[in-house]
Each structure stands twice: as structure tokens, then as C-alpha cells.
C-alpha positions in Angstrom: 34.1 8.2 7.6 34.4 10.8 4.6 38.1 10.0 4.1 37.2 6.2 4.4 34.4 7.1 1.5 36.5 8.6 -0.8 39.3 5.2 -0.5 36.1 2.9 -0.9 34.5 4.4 -4.0 35.9 5.9 -6.9 34.7 6.6 -10.7 31.6 8.4 -11.6 30.1 7.7 -8.8 32.8 9.2 -6.0 30.9 12.9 -5.7 27.9 11.3 -4.6 28.6 8.5 -2.3 29.0 10.7 0.5 25.2 12.1 -0.1 23.8 8.4 -0.5 25.9 7.2 2.5 24.7 10.3 4.5 20.6 8.8 3.8 21.6 5.6 4.9 22.4 7.0 7.7 19.1 8.5 8.4 17.2 5.5 7.7 19.3 3.3 10.8 21.7 1.3 9.1 24.5 -0.3 11.1 27.8 0.6 10.3 28.9 -2.8 9.1 25.5 -3.0 6.6 26.6 0.6 5.7 30.1 -0.6 5.0 28.5 -3.6 2.7 25.9 -1.1 0.8 29.0 1.1 -0.4 31.0 -1.6 -0.9 28.2 -2.5 -3.9 28.0 1.3 -4.7 31.9 0.6 -5.0 31.8 -1.7 -8.2 28.8 -0.4 -9.7 31.3 2.8 -10.0 33.7 0.8 -11.1 32.0 -1.3 -13.6 30.6 2.3 -15.3 34.2 3.1 -15.8 35.0 -0.2 -17.4 32.1 0.5 -19.7 33.2 4.2 -19.7 29.5 4.5 -19.1 29.1 8.2 -17.4 26.5 8.7 -14.5 23.7 9.8 -16.5 23.6 6.3 -18.3 22.6 4.5 -15.3 18.8 3.0 -15.7 17.5 -0.3 -14.1 17.9 -2.1 -17.0 21.7 -0.9 -17.2 21.6 -1.5 -12.8 20.3 -5.3 -13.5 23.0 -6.3 -16.3 25.8 -5.3 -13.5 24.4 -7.2 -10.6 23.9 -10.0 -13.1 28.0 -9.3 -14.2 28.6 -9.0 -10.3 26.6 -12.3 -8.7 28.3 -14.4 -11.5 31.6 -12.9 -11.3 31.5 -12.7 -7.4 29.7 -16.3 -6.5 27.6 -14.3 -3.9 23.9 -12.9 -4.3 22.6 -10.8 -2.0 18.5 -10.6 -1.4 19.3 -6.4 -0.4 21.5 -5.5 -3.3 18.8 -4.4 -6.2 16.9 -2.8 -3.4 20.3 -0.7 -2.4 21.0 -0.1 -5.9 17.0 1.0 -6.3 17.5 3.3 -3.4 20.8 4.7 -4.9 18.8 5.8 -8.7 16.0 7.6 -6.2 18.7 9.6 -4.1 20.2 10.0 -8.1 17.1 11.4 -9.2 16.3 13.2 -6.4 18.9 15.4 -6.9 18.5 15.7 -10.6 21.4 13.6 -11.8 19.3 11.4 -13.4 15.9 12.0 -14.6 12.5 11.0 -12.6 11.8 7.4 -13.4 8.7 6.8 -16.0 6.0 4.2 -16.3 8.5 2.0 -18.5 11.9 2.4 -19.7 10.7 2.2 -23.7 9.6 4.4 -25.9 6.3 4.2 -28.3 3.0 4.2 -28.8 1.5 1.8 -26.0 3.7 3.8 -23.8 2.9 6.8 -24.6 -1.2 6.0 -24.2 -0.2 3.9 -20.6 1.0 7.0 -19.4 -1.8 8.9 -20.7 -4.0 6.7 -19.4 -2.0 7.1 -15.4 -3.0 10.8 -16.2 -6.9 10.6 -17.0 -6.5 7.8 -13.6 -5.1 10.8 -11.2 -6.6 14.0 -13.1 -9.8 13.0 -14.2 -10.5 10.2 -11.9 -8.5 11.1 -8.6 -7.8 7.5 -7.7 -4.8 7.0 -5.2 -1.4 6.4 -7.0 -1.9 2.7 -5.1 -5.3 2.2 -7.5 -3.6 4.4 -10.7 -0.6 1.5 -10.4 -2.9 -1.4 -10.2 -5.1 -0.3 -13.2 -1.8 0.5 -15.4 -1.0 -2.3 -14.6 -3.7 -4.8 -15.9 -4.0 -2.5 -19.1 -0.3 -3.3 -19.8 -1.3 -6.8 -19.5 -4.2 -6.9 -21.1 -2.4 -5.5 -24.2 0.2 -8.0 -23.9 -2.2 -11.0 -23.8 -4.2 -9.3 -26.4 -1.6 -9.7 -29.4 1.1 -12.6 -27.5 3.3 -9.3 -27.7 3.8 -6.1 -25.8 2.6 -4.3 -28.8 -1.1 -4.1 -29.8 -3.2 -1.5 -32.2 -6.1 -0.6 -29.8 -8.3 0.0 -32.4 -8.4 -3.8 -33.5 -9.7 -5.1 -29.9 -12.5 -6.8 -29.4 -15.4 -8.4 -27.4 -13.3 -11.4 -27.5 -10.4 -10.4 -26.7 -11.8 -8.8 -23.5 -13.5 -12.0 -22.5 -10.4 -14.2 -23.1 -8.4 -12.0 -21.2 -10.5 -11.9 -17.9 -11.0 -16.0 -18.2 -7.6 -16.1 -18.2 -7.0 -13.6 -15.4 -9.7 -15.4 -12.9 -8.4 -18.3 -12.6 -5.6 -17.7 -11.0 -7.3 -14.5 -8.8 -9.1 -14.5 -5.7 -12.5 -13.0 -6.0 -11.2 -9.9 -4.6 -8.2 -9.4 -6.5 -10.4 -10.7 -9.9 -13.0 -7.7 -8.7 -10.3 -5.7 -8.5 -8.8 -6.8 -12.3 -12.3 -6.3 -13.9 -12.5 -2.8 -12.7 -9.6 -2.0 -13.8 -10.3 -3.6 -17.0 -13.2 -1.5 -17.5 -11.2 1.9 -16.6 -9.0 1.6 -18.9 -11.3 0.7 -21.8 -13.5 3.7 -20.5 -10.6 5.5 -21.4 -9.7 4.0 -24.6 -13.5 5.2 -25.8 -13.8 8.3 -24.4 -10.4 9.4 -25.8 -11.4 8.3 -29.2 -9.0 5.0 -29.2 -11.5 2.6 -29.9 -14.6 3.0 -31.9 -17.0 1.0 -29.8 -17.4 1.1 -26.1 -15.9 -2.3 -25.0 -17.3 -2.0 -21.0 -20.1 -3.8 -21.4 -17.9 -6.6 -22.6 -16.1 -7.3 -19.0 -18.2 -9.7 -17.0 -18.7 -9.6 -13.7 -17.6 -11.3 -10.6 -19.4 -12.7 -7.8 -19.5 -10.8 -4.9 -20.2 -12.3 -1.7 -19.3 -9.7 0.6 -22.3 -9.2 1.7 -24.1 -12.0 1.6 -22.3 -13.2 5.1 -22.0 -11.6 8.6 -19.0 -9.1 9.2 -16.2 -11.0 11.5 -15.7 -9.0 14.7 -14.4 -9.8 17.8 -16.4 -8.9 21.5 -15.3 -5.6 23.1 -14.1 -7.7 26.0 -12.0 -9.6 23.5 -10.4 -5.9 21.8 -9.6 -5.1 25.3 -7.6 -8.4 25.8 -6.1 -7.8 22.4 -5.0 -4.1 23.6 -3.3 -5.4 26.7 -1.1 -7.9 24.5 1.3 -5.0 23.6 4.1 -4.6 25.9 4.8 -1.1 26.4 8.0 -1.4 28.1 9.5 -2.0 24.7 10.0 -0.3 21.6 7.9 -2.5 19.5 4.6 -2.6 22.2 4.7 1.1 22.4 4.4 1.3 18.5 2.2 -1.9 17.6 -0.6 -0.3 21.0 -0.5 3.3 19.2 -1.7 1.5 15.7 -4.1 -0.9 17.4 -5.9 1.8 19.2 -6.0 3.6 16.1 -7.9 0.8 14.6 -9.6 -0.1 17.8 -11.1 3.3 18.3 -11.5 5.4 15.5 -12.0 2.3 12.6 -9.1 3.4 10.2 -8.3 1.1 7.6 -4.5 0.0 7.4 -3.3 1.6 4.6 -4.6 4.7 6.4 -2.4 4.0 9.1 0.6 3.8 6.9 0.0 6.7 5.5 -0.5 9.0 8.4 1.9 11.8 9.1 3.0 13.6 11.3 1.2 17.4 10.2 -2.1 14.7 10.4 -2.0 15.6 13.9 -3.6 18.5 15.4 -2.7 18.7 19.0 -4.3 21.9 20.2 -7.6 20.9 18.8 -7.5 17.5 19.4 -8.4 16.5 15.9 -6.4 13.5 13.5 -6.8 14.4 9.6 -7.3 10.9 8.1 -6.9 10.8 3.9 -9.3 7.7 2.8 -10.4 5.9 -0.2 -10.4 8.1 -3.6 -8.3 11.2 -1.9 -11.0 12.0 0.4 -10.1 13.3 3.7 -11.6 13.7 7.1 -10.8 14.5 10.4 -11.6 12.9 13.7 -11.7 13.8 17.1 -8.2 12.1 18.7 -9.6 9.9 21.8 -7.4 10.8 24.8 -6.2 7.0 25.3 -5.0 7.2 21.2 -3.7 10.3 21.7 -1.7 9.7 25.1 -0.3 6.5 23.0 0.5 8.3 19.9 2.5 10.9 22.5 4.1 8.2 24.0 5.4 6.4 21.5 6.3 9.7 19.3 8.5 10.3 23.0 10.4 7.0 23.3 9.3 5.0 21.0 9.8 6.2 17.4 13.6 6.2 16.4 15.3 8.9 14.9 14.3 9.3 11.7 13.8 11.7 8.7 10.4 10.5 7.1 7.2 12.7 7.9 5.2 9.2 8.6 4.1 8.3 12.3 4.5 4.7 12.2 8.4 3.9 11.2 10.0 0.4 11.0 12.0 -0.8 14.0 14.6 -2.4 11.6 17.0 -0.5 8.7 15.7 1.6 6.3 13.8 3.4 9.0 11.0 4.9 6.7 7.6 4.1 7.2 5.8 0.9 6.3 5.3 0.1 2.1 2.2 -1.3 2.6 -1.1 -2.2 4.1 0.2 -5.7 4.7 2.7 -4.2 7.5 -0.4 -3.5 9.7 -2.3 -6.7 9.2 0.9 -8.7 10.3 0.7 -6.5 13.4 -2.8 -7.1 14.2 -1.9 -10.9 13.7 1.0 -10.9 15.7 -1.6 -9.4 18.4 -4.1 -11.8 17.9 -1.4 -14.6 18.2 -0.3 -13.1 21.5 -4.0 -12.8 22.9 -4.8 -16.2 22.1 -7.8 -15.1 20.1 -9.1 -16.5 16.8 -11.0 -14.9 14.5 -11.7 -16.0 10.9 -10.2 -12.4 9.9 -6.8 -11.8 11.3 -6.2 -8.3 9.5 -6.7 -4.8 10.9 -10.4 -5.0 9.1 -11.3 -7.4 11.7 -11.1 -3.8 14.9 -12.6 -1.8 11.7 -15.3 -4.6 11.8 -15.6 -4.8 16.0 -16.1 -0.9 16.4 -19.0 -0.8 13.9 -20.2 -3.5 15.3 -19.8 -2.3 18.9 -21.0 0.9 18.1 -24.1 0.1 16.7 -25.2 -2.2 19.9 -24.8 1.1 21.8 -27.5 2.7 19.7 -25.1 4.3 17.3 -27.2 4.8 14.0 -25.5 3.7 10.6 -24.9 6.9 9.7 -23.0 8.0 12.7 -20.7 4.7 11.8 -20.7 5.1 8.3 -19.2 9.2 9.1 -16.9 7.8 11.5 -15.5 4.9 9.0 -15.7 7.3 6.5 -18.1 5.1 4.5 -19.1 7.1 0.8 -22.1 5.1 0.3 -24.3 4.2 3.1 -24.6 0.4 1.6 -21.6 0.1 2.7 -22.8 0.2 6.2 -25.6 -1.5 6.2 -24.0 -4.7 6.2 -23.8 -4.3 10.2 -27.2 -4.2 10.5 -26.9 -8.0 10.3 -25.3 -8.7 13.6 -27.6 -6.5 15.7 -29.9 -9.5 16.3 -32.1 -7.6 19.2 -33.1 -5.0 16.3 -33.4 -8.0 13.9 -35.8 -9.8 16.0 -37.9 -7.2 16.3 -38.7 -7.1 12.6 -38.9 -11.0 12.6 -42.4 -12.1 11.5 -43.9 -15.1 13.6 -44.4 -18.8 11.9 -47.4 -19.4 10.8 -49.6 -22.0 13.0 -47.1 -21.4 15.7 -48.3 -19.0 18.8 -45.5 -17.3 20.8 
């Protein structure tokens, strides 16, 4: 393979081809896929030599320029090409050949302000990185919308700028996404005011988005349907072993989809029978590991998890063999299991199992405080919604209708 690599990749990227190939092997790519990716790297290396550029000159902008020329010249377009070269840039950054990527590529006051906002969210607010990325993206869109360009003077911002942005964004967003957008915007405006970049606190000018989440009853599956769902996994297959372990974590411990995604091997204490979970806002909690959940995870780790270098517990079945990119993958696993089991609940994502666990616990006598502790709720009000499903307890509180005798 190394002889083949030397002959396939020449030019500035040749010294790094073997390390990149090894990375691809560890991610489980088939030999022919690996060769196709290395062919793309070889063409990029030739493009660098043709333009008399060193490896240190590589960045996302130059990669995009190369791909445009390459696809036009070769009359081919593969949706995996950008991913391949993004992985290459990450490999070179990890090796110290390229600097670590920043929020944006260009320089200027706006970039400095957004980077300061990012540091504020991480260091002072303690938000999760996915939330930080979302907040920074909203701030970038807000600044661009205010000036009609990528640059704006924060001191010139006024309340009507805030209202105009929220109205424009809310029309294209779902209610939940709109709520996240206004939260991010308030966070950005609060940062600007606290750090003296604007003279007036504009957070009060951000309108609220109606939140109807607590107006309905939580969507859940009865306990017997949860068992039907679990039984739909064919544990004789690799996918079935993995999905069964994931569904058990959701059904027995009520984990959020993101908590399952980011679960690492070192988070499982097999000796004490405990699971360490990182929840919202970076808050950690330790949960008892039920026997059936532990057995399912152990079986998956022994015979279902493909060989790979990632520390994530749950890994993609197809290359690249890395952890799931986002919570939507867990939602997809739940949705497919519901289809196999012939179940049609109104809510089809991972949260339906979280609601189902809370509902079952409440009906078996658990207090709201105990449910909130298991689910990792920071506020008691978050757990109170489950009181709506306890029809027997609510019936005891109901007053007889005037004029009607029981």
C-alpha cells in the first residue's frame, strides 16, 4: 500500500498521504473507496504544485476553488469530495501542519467581536458547543441583516433593527427554532451591552415567541408498546445489537438523543454499575446502570461494535466508522423501530421514549422530584408537565359540577 501511495500522491501532499490513508482505514473505508479518496488528494496535490502553493497555504477557500476547477475539468461531481478534503484539512490541523480553523476566515472588527462572543458563551455562560455554534450563527445573520452586508457598527444598532430581524427570521422558522433564535439574539445583545459595545440594553426589544409546549399532554407509549418496540430489534444483526442497546438507554433511563450520541466508553463504570451522562449546559449526572441495559451494551461492545479508534460508545455501521454526527441519527433509529413494530405515535423521535418512561414512573408511584432527577431536569417546572397524564390523581382534585350529584 505504501508503494502505491508514493506513486499515487506526489507533490506537496505526498509526505502526508500515508497518515491520511491510515486515518481512512481506521474509519473503516473499503479499499476501493480509500483509493478514490487518495486519487482526489493526489489531484489536489498536483493543483497546489501547478499554482506554486505550499501545503501551509491550504484553507477552505482554496479547497473550494480547487473543487470547482476539478469538477469542471473532469466533468464529474461526487458528493463525498468536499467531505474527503475537509477530513484532510482536519488531519493536517491535528498534525500541526495547518492552524486550527477559526470561526470565519477573514479578519476585521466583526470577526473579533464574534470570537469574543464565542469565548463569552463558553467561559462565562458554560453553554454546550452545539449551542455556542447556533448562537454565533444567529449573531452573524443578525449583523448581516442589519447592514445589508457582512459589516455593521454595533453602536448604531437600534430596537427597530432587532424587530425587523426577528420578524424576517420567524416567518421561515418553526416555533421551536424561532424560540432558539430569539434566545440566541438576546444572548448576543446582552453580551454587547455588558461589554460596552452598545450603550443601551436592547434585550427587552426582542419579542417573545409563543410557547405552547405546556398546553398539551406529553406524547408517550404505554409500557407494553415500549416492550413491543424493543422486541422489534433483530439482535442477530450488528445493526440490531446497536439499536437495541440505544433503545434500552432511551426507554430505561430516559436519556436525550444527544446524551446517547456523546456517550463515551469511559462514561461506563462496570464495577460500580454506574453511567455518567453529560446533559444540557454541560451538567453531569450519574445514573444506575440497569442489568438489561448493561448486558445489551456489553453485548454490542463485544460483538457488534466495529473496530475503530473513536471513544464514542455507539458508532456508524458504514464508513467513516465514527460516532454519530447529531441527535437526528438517534431519532432515525427510533422512527425505524416504530415502523418495524407497527406503532404510530404522534411523536416519532427519541423523546417519545423519554416521555414514556416519565409517564410510567408517575403511574407506578414515583414523585415528580424523582422523575426530574432521573431525567436531569434543572427546574421542577419542566417535570410538572407529566402531572397531566396522571388521570387518577387529577380526578381526585376535580370538583363536582354545580347541580350534579355523583
